[in-house]
N, C-alpha and C positions, 0 to 999 in steps of 0.2 A: 911354897906349905903356905904364907895368906890368902895365896887364890884358891886353893885347894880349900878351905876351912872355911873363903865367905860358897864357893859352888858347896862348901854341904852345909855351909845355915843355908842359902835358899834353899835347896831339895826341902826339910824339913820344914822350912814356911811355908811353901804350897804344902809340903806334906800333912800340912796339919788342918791350910785356910779351908783345902780339898774339904776335911770331914767336920772340919764345924762350919759350914756351909751346903754340904749334903751334894756341890758342884760331882759332877759326872764327870771323869775322865773319856774322851771318844773310846769307844772301842776301835778295833781294827777288824778287818778279812788278814785272812793268810797273806802274807804281797803288800798289806799299808792303805785298804778300800775299809770305806765307814763300812761298822755291825750294820745289815739293814735291818735291827729288830725293830725301828725304827724308822717304819718304809717312809716316812717322809721328811727326812732330813736327811739320809740317801739317797732318794731320789729327787731334794733339792740339790744338792753333789754335784747327781749325776747331772744335771738338765745340764748346772754351770761350766760342767766340762768339756762338756759338749757345743757349749756355747762358745766356750773361749777357744775351741780347739784342742785341746789336751788330750783328750777322749775321740780316736779317729776311729775311719773305716768299722765304725763298728754297721749289725747287718740290723737289729731289734732293737723295742724300750726292754729292757731289763721288766722283766713278766710283775715282779710289784712294786713297779710302777708304772701300770697302766690308769688304774683309777687318778694319781695323780695329775697327770700328762694330761689326761681326761679331765681334768678341772682348772689345771693352767688354763687348756685352751681350749675353755667355754663360759669360763667362771669369769673372766678378768682383767685376769692380772695381764693374757699375750697382749689382747687387743691394748692397756694397762701401759705395756712398753711402746708399740703398737707406734701407740698419744707421743709416746719421747719421741724414740727417737723420729719419727715421721719430724719433728719440731725441730731435734737440730740440724737433720736437712736441709728444710725451706733458710737454716739457721743458716747456714753455710751457703747454698745457693742465692739469698740476697743479697749477697757481700760482692757475689764476686760479674764485671762487670762483662757486656756483654760485648763482642766489636760486631760488625755487620755485613763479616762475609757469608755470616748466618750457619757458620759448622760449627761452633757450641755444642756438642753435644753431648749429653745423658743418658746414661745403658740403665735400664731396667729386669733383669730379671722375669719369668714371669708367671711363674707358678708356685703357688704361696708368699710370691714378691706385689706382685700383681693381680692374679686369685686366687685364688682361695682351695685348697681343697679335701678340708676341713671333715665332707664330709662322707666321700667316700673314705679315711684314715677313717668316719665311724665305725664304716664295716673290718676297719681293720685291726682294731682293742688298740687307734689308736699307733698305730707305729707295731706292737706286739710282735701281729705274726705277720710273717717277711713280703720282705717283697713279689708284691702278682705282677708283672708287665705286659700281663696277657691281660689281667684283669686288669689293672691301671690305663692300658689304652682305650680298654672300652668303656668305663667312663672317661674319656673327656672326649672321644671321636663321639656322646654326649650333648658336650658346651654348654653342658648343665656348672658350674665354678661360678659364684660368685665372688664379684670384686672385695679388696679388704678399702676397704671404708674410706682405709687416711691414706692410703697406696694412693688412692684414687682423687684421693683432694692432692695431696703431694703433683699426679700428672699434672691436674690441672694446669697445674698452677708451673712449671717447672712450663709446661706450652705456652699456658699465655706469659713467659717470660721474657718468650723469646728463643729459648734452647731447644735443640734438638733432638726431639726422642727415640732413642732404640728402642725397641723390644729382640731378649734375646737369648733363648730357651733353645735348650737337648732335643722340645717336639720334635719327631718327626715330618721333617714336613714332605713329603712324596703322601702318608695318614692322612696328620694329622692338619696340616697347612692351613685347609677348609673353614674345619672344626675351631682351627685355636683361632683363626679371624675372625671370623664368626661369636664369637662366644666373646672375647674383646667386644667386641664393636658390639653386643647386646649391653655388655655393665656398662658403660661409657668412657672404652678405651679409643677414643678417636683425636689421632691431629698425630698421632703417632709418623717421623717419619720413616720408620722402614719396622720389620717384625720380621726378623730375620732365625732360622729354625735347623734345626740338621739335614745337608743333602748328606745321599749316598755315600760322594769322596769323604768324609767327617766321620764315616758307620767305624762302630767298635774304641774312637777315640777318647778315654775321659772327660770330661764333661769339662773339667782346667786348662791340655790342654783344646777343647775345640773352640772353643773362648777364647783364649789367647787366642790364637790362627782368628778369629775374625776382630775381634780387635786390634792383634795387628793390620790388617788391612785396608779399618776405619783409620788408621792414624793414617794410612802410608797414598790415605784418597783427602785429604790433610782439616778430617774431624780433634779436634781440639778435645780430651773424653773428663768432665770436667768433676762427673761421680757415676758412680758405679753400686748400686745395688742390689743384693739378691739375699736368700735366707741360707744360700748352700756357700759350704767358703770357697766350692771348685768354683764360685760365681766371682772371683776377686782374688784369686791367688794366681802365676802362671806371673806372664806379658802386658804386655798399655795396661794395666788395671785399670789406670786413668788415677788426677791430683790428687780421688780420694775416692775409699769405699768403706760401707758402714752393710754392715749385715744384719737382715731383720731373724728374727725368732723363732727355731723352728727346730720341734725338742721329738718329732715324729718320725722322722727320714734320715739318715747322708746320701753322699751323692760325692765321688771320686771322683 
């Protein structure tokens, strides 16, 4: 009885507090999601859910979030986030005592990890349009992706420290191998151990499955994977993910 009276008292107190302060309790859509009445608030929550992998297998950015994602990607916050994350990666890497056998490895994804596709996605309304495999391949063939500055700096630092950098991408080796190699070199990614692309043997496999198999092969060769960095959760899931994984922000698209 006392417990029930206490609950009623707390509820009445909160009701008076909301009324007195003008605080608005969050509105919900059916199913419990935030109302898009305030697009910024809704889209901020949507991006957080995407980055924390609470929203999965999403196909496009919500149309009401186009301006929010554009602002996030182009007005500074995206780069502030990258700076913060790469500083965390560097601090971790500095603590590692490397061996002398040359088998201390670090894995980096390529698209929107090393090099940026933001110019391409500007034409796709920052992910509000459905994925266009033909259009993306045509873009990648041009080899015009710019280096992501913070990641290029991290790459150079890891190479200089003695790590063997392995670039692992789901890009098709047969059609995009040379274009990708040239693009990376033009942007300053020089000195990596290997660039591994998807061969015909892995066609049709999900990214997480393909990358798990490659990492397994690397471990069987004797490599110690100290770090693994990618913009997609599928870069970091599965087996042999490494000692630590680091997720970079990317609210523009989802790769299963």
